[in-house]
N, C-alpha and C positions, 0 to 999 in steps of 0.2 A: 503494499501500501504505500509505503513511503518512496519508493523508487516512483512509483507511477506520479505520485504526487511533485517529485522533483522534475520528471520529464515533463510535466505539464507547466510546469513554473519556466524552464527552460526554454519552451516551445514558445510561448506567451511573452516572454526577455526577448526572443531573437525576432519576433513579429513586430513588436514595439519598437526595437532598434532600427530593424529594416523600414519603417513607418519613418522615423525621424530622421534617417538618410534621406527618405525620399522627398523631405520637403528643401534638401541643399538645391539651391539655384546655381546653375553652372554655364559658363558660356562666354558670350563678348555682346556688347550692345553695341553699335554704331551709329552716329551721326555725321553729316556731310556738311558742312557750312563754305559757303565762298568767304574769303580772305577779304577781299576788295580790289586784290589786283586782277588782271584779266587772266581768266581761266585757271586760279589758284583757288586750291580748295583744301579746308582742313578736314581730314577725318580722325575723329576722336573715337577711341574704344576703350570701354569701360570693360574690365577683365575679370569675371568672378569664378573664384575656384579651380585657377588651373593652375598648378604649380611647376607643371613639366609639359611641354606641347608646342605646338606651331599655330602660326596664323599665316593666312593666305589672302590676299585682293586681287582679283582679276579687274584690270580696268578697262573700258569701252575703247581703248586706242592707246595709242603712245604715252609716257607721263615721264616727268621728272621730279624726283624727290626735291624740293625745296630746304625741308627742315624735318625733324625728327628727334622724338627724344628716347627711341630705342639706340642704344650702344652699335657702331658701325660693324662690331664682327658679331650682332645677333640679326642681321637682316641681309637679304641680297634682292636684287631685281634683275629683271631683262626687259623687254619694251613694254609689255603690259601686263606683267605680272609681278607682284610684291609679295615677299615670305619672310618670315621673322619666326624665331624662335621665343618660346614664353618660359620664362624662368620666374614666374610670382609677381611678374608685374600687375598692377591694378588698374592705371592709366596710362594709356598711349596715345600720342597724336602723331599724324604723318601729314606734312603739309605738302600738297603736289601741285603742279603745272600739268592740265589733261584738258586740251582743246574739246574731246568729244565728250567729258563728263558732263556738262550743261543740260545734255539730251541724251545721254546714254545711262547705261546702269554699272554699278561694282557687282562683283560676285565675291562675298567675303566666305570665308571660313575658317574653322577652329579645330582644332584636334588637343585632346589630353592624352597624353601617352600613359599616365600612371592610371586611369580609372577605363581607359579604351573609349571614350565617348567624343563624338563629334558633333559640328551644327555647321549652319551657314544660311546664308539670306542674300537675296538681293536687294540692292537698295539704290535710288536714284536720288540727284539733288532736290528734284521737288517733294519726295514723299519724307525725306530726312529735315526738310524744312518746316513740314506738315506736323511730324511729332518723331519722338525717336522710336527706330524700331529696331527691337531687340532680336538677336541671334541667339538667346540662351535657352538651356533645354535645362529642364528640372527632372530628376530621376523618376517622379512620379509622371510625367508625360513622354519621356523618351522609352525606357524600357517597361511600360505598364505590364506588356505581358507578361515580364517576370515577376513584378510585383503583385499583380494580380495572381498569379499562380502561387507564390509563395504564402501568400496571406490565405488563400482558401486552402493550401495544403495543411499550412500550418494549425489552421482552425480545424481541419477534419481530422488531424491526427491527435490534436488535443479533445475535441468531443469524442473520439474513439477511445483514447485512453480515459477519460472519465466515466465512459458508459462501461466498458470493462473494470474498471475499477471498482464501480459498484457493484457488478455480477459478482467479482472473486470474494468482496467483503461481505456479502449477503451469503455466499456458499461458506465462508469460513465461521460466520455465525450459527449457521446449524450444524 
């Protein structure tokens, strides 16, 4: 009886720990704002809960980096793609000159190598001016299938253990 009760407690603890972890928001939120100079934009990125990973931004044409707060050894670019490593940063900005950005979109993506999660978003200057477009994923949204299955499985096992626990204690009483 004691062992079954401990199993139920452990299952419920695991379920509540998993539910708490599912509320953690992870990813990147992007905004694009014109700087005032011709064809120049600031891409501001807020990073949440990525301690080791990468970030990629594809531009709608060629671009030139004017300024960034990312150390030079942590990023690279070709004509239309910017790539950076993430090592715990929370706020990043990239000032770029990109003539096609006024009417085009960027395609951004991020990866967290520690958790294996990733996300991405398409964003235009006009969308960014209206509202901040998140590219964040909470564990509750992304791998819900796993969370839901784990929750149902844990609840089912806990119920089964409680049911069998009641039968064996009534047999012991006889």
